[in-house]
N, C-alpha and C positions, 0 to 999 in steps of 0.2 A: 261787834265784830263774835262771831261767834267761837268759843275755844276747844271744842273738845267734839270727838266723835259721840258723847255722851250726852251734851249741851243740843247737838244739833237733833236729835234722835229728838226730843221734846219741845224742845223753843221753836220749831218751824211752826207747832202748832199757835204759839202764841203770832208768830208773825204773820200767820192763815191762820183765822181762827174758821175760818170755814172749813176746813181741811177736815172735820172730823165728819162733816155728813159726808163725803168724800170718799171717805175710811171707809165708813159703818154700810155704803152702798157695796163697792168693792169687795169687802166682807161679806154682802149678802148678810148683813145683820137691821134689820127694820127699823129706821129713828125716823121722827119725825123732822122735817127739813126747818135749819134753824133761821130766825128770820134777826137775832140778832146777840153777838157773844161779846162776853165784856172777860179779863185779862183779871183776876183778881189777884192777892198776895197771896204768897205760896207758904208762908210760915204757918206753923200746928204746932209751934212750941208748947208744952205743959209748963206751969207757975213754975214747977221743980224744975233745977237745972238741966232739961233733958232739950237736945237739939230736935226738931224733926220738921223736915223738908219737903212740897210734897213737890216736883219737878218742874211741873208744868199746873198750874190751875185755871180752869175758864167757866164761868158761869154763861151756860149758851140759852138762851129763849127760844122757845116754838110759838109755832099759831094754836097750834091744834089741844098740847098738852103742857104751857105751860113751861115754866125756866127747870134746868136740873144742873147738877155743877159736872163737869168734866175730870178729870185727874189724869193726867197725864205722866207714868212712870218710864223712864227710859233703863232695860233690862241689860248687863251685858253678859250676865254670866247668873248661872242656879245659886241661889243664895237664899237657904233654911229658914233665916231670920223673916227675910221680906215677905210671908203672908200675914202674920203677924203686926208690922209697922202699916200695911195698907188695910187690914182689915180696922185698925186703929184711925189711917188715916179719914173711911170713910163712917165710921161710928163720931168721928169729931168733925168732918162736916156736914152729916145731920143735925148734929146737937147745935151745929154756932150755925147756920144759913137757914134753917128748917125749908132745905129743898133738896130732892134726890140727888145724892150721887153717885157717879158712874166711873170704875175705873178704867182705862185705857192704857197696856203694856205693851210698849212698841221694844221688838229684840233683832236682835241680827244675826242668829244660829237655828237652825230648827230644836237641838235639843231643847234650850233654853225657851224658847217660845212654847213646845208642849208640857215642859215644867210648870211655867205661868198659867200657862189655859186649864190646870187641873181644880177644882175646886176646894176650895181650904174651909173645911169647919172650923167654926173655934165653939167648943163647950165641951160637954162629957159625955160621955162613953156613946150613948147609938143619937144622944139630943141635942146637934149645934143649933147654940143660941144666937150664932150669926155664921153664914157663909161665905167667904169671900169668891165671888166668881167674875174674873175681870174679863173685857175683851182685850184679846193679844192677835196685835199685828207682827206678823214676822215672814220670814222668805216662804214659809208654808203655806199662807194664804191672801201675801200682797201681789197683786197682778206684774207680770212682768211687761213691761212697755218698751218694745222695741222699733214700734211707728213714731217718726218723729210727729204724721198728724196726731195722732193718738193723743202722744207726748205734748202737743200742741194744746191738746183740749182742756187738759187738767195739767200745768206745769208744776204746783206744792205736790199733789198727788205722785207726779212722775218721780219730783226729787226725793221723795219717804218711799217711793219703791225701790229706789238704786239704793237707799241707805239699808233698805231691810237686805237687800238682795247683793250686798257690798262680796260675800263670799261665792256667788253664783258664778258658776261658767260662764253664762251668758251675759255677764256684767258688760263685756265691752260694748257688746251692741247696745243694751240698755243706756249706757252712758253717752254712746254716740248719736242714740234719739232723742233723747234732753239735748244736747249741744248742739246739734241742727235745731231742733224747736226755737230754744234761747236765740241763735242769729237775728229771729224775725219779732221779737219784742223791744220793749223800748229799754235802755238801760239801767234804769231804777228799778225795772222789774228783775231782771234777770242776774244782777249784780249777790242782790241777797241767798237767790236759789241757789248759785255757781258757786257761794259759801257755803252756804248748809252743806248741799252735797261734798265737797272738798272737806268740811270738816266731818263731815257721816258717815264718810268713809273710811276715816281712821288712817292708821296707818300700813293699811292692808296694800296690795299690787294694784289694785281698782283706782286708791288714789294719786298714784304718778301714772295713770293710764288716765285719767279728769285732766290732771295737769298739763298732759301733752295736747288733749282734747280743746283744755283752754288757752292754752297758746298756738293755736292755729290760726288766731283771730283775734291780736290784743289789742287791736284799735275798736274793738266792742267791747272785750270784758275790758272794766274797770275797778271791780273789785280788787279786794288784797290779796289777794293770790294772781292775782296779773301780775300786780305790782313787785310779786316776789321770783313771779317769773322774771318778768323786766331783767332784776336786778343781777339775778342769776345768771340770765346771758350778756348784761354787760359787765359783769365782771368775770364770764367767761371769754368774750371778749377782749378783753385788758389784756388778760394770760398769755391769750392767741397772740394779741400785738407784743406784747410782751419778749414771750419765745421768738418769736418771727425776729422781733430785730436784735437777738442777742445773735440768734443763728447769722444771721447776714454780719454781725460783729466779726463771729468766729470766721468766718470763709474769706473777710475782708483783712484779717489780720494775717492769714497765711498766705493770700495771693499778694499782699505787701513785701510781706518776706521773701517773697518771690521762690515759694514753694507749690510743686507742682498739684493740683487740686483735682485728684480723678474724680469722674462720674458718681461713683461710688460712697466718697467722701462728703460728695458734695449733697446725695442724696438723706444720707443718714444724720447728718447736720439739720438739714430742713425737715428732717421729718420728726423728727423727735420736740417734744413737747413740754420734757421735764427742766424749768427753768434751774436748778441746781446741779444736775448734769451738764446743762450746757455753758452756766458759770464754770465748772472743769474743765469742761473742754476750751473755754475762752482761755483760760490761766496757762493751759499748757501750750498753746497754739502760740502763746507768747516766745516758747523757748525750745519747742519740737524741733527736733531737726529734720521728721518730714511728719507733711500733712497726717499719715495714716497713724502719726505714732501720738496724738490728743486722744486715741482710743487705747492705750496701753495696758491702761491699769481697769479697763470695763468689763 
């Protein structure tokens, strides 16, 4: 299960290894079509106690140009220390695997994306020995997919696009297109995409919109997010049932005591869904001389 927005932004490339080819096409950056993709260990820790881990590392095979390495980094905010780490990753990967490395940075806001796009020279004065120049996918260049047919044609790209556009004013239309497209595919295909999208949206308002869209057809969505929605619904139903039962108890006590219960009293009792307030009213209903006096202290 994907556990955070950061994880979703890069882990989706592990679950859908061919996704990079579609992302590069969407960004109009030509790369040869992948013929095979292998998920590699992401540990690039040195022998000294410094822990360095690339978010996701893939080995991508192409027919025309051979294999290359793709390091995918999820970047949520500007970090002046990060370009140096990226330079280390690229140099380390080139040395360890003897393959050309490529860096893809996935962002969710334009400012971070524009910062990550800037080439970072590593060297002295005007002589850079190494220049870090990542490909950046973010809200500034990822497609805005609002057509269910277009979404259906590439579900993984649509999910990643939705994640990168989490703060876009059109996110509702993007999520509706993805939700509509997912209804027509098998459960095993839809479930991970539902989860990636939910986690990738983070705590933004779009995440709650996505949950509502997912909740429309729970017989289809079987992922963990639908289980959460089901549990919330069950608990809400139980709470409503308890409140309704307590309201009926209040009215029954008043009627059994022979007190006149006006329509206003009945309406106020039955409309209340606060269990503590209802419990207080029930206690007062046992001794109140008039039905209206159960509200006296409110």
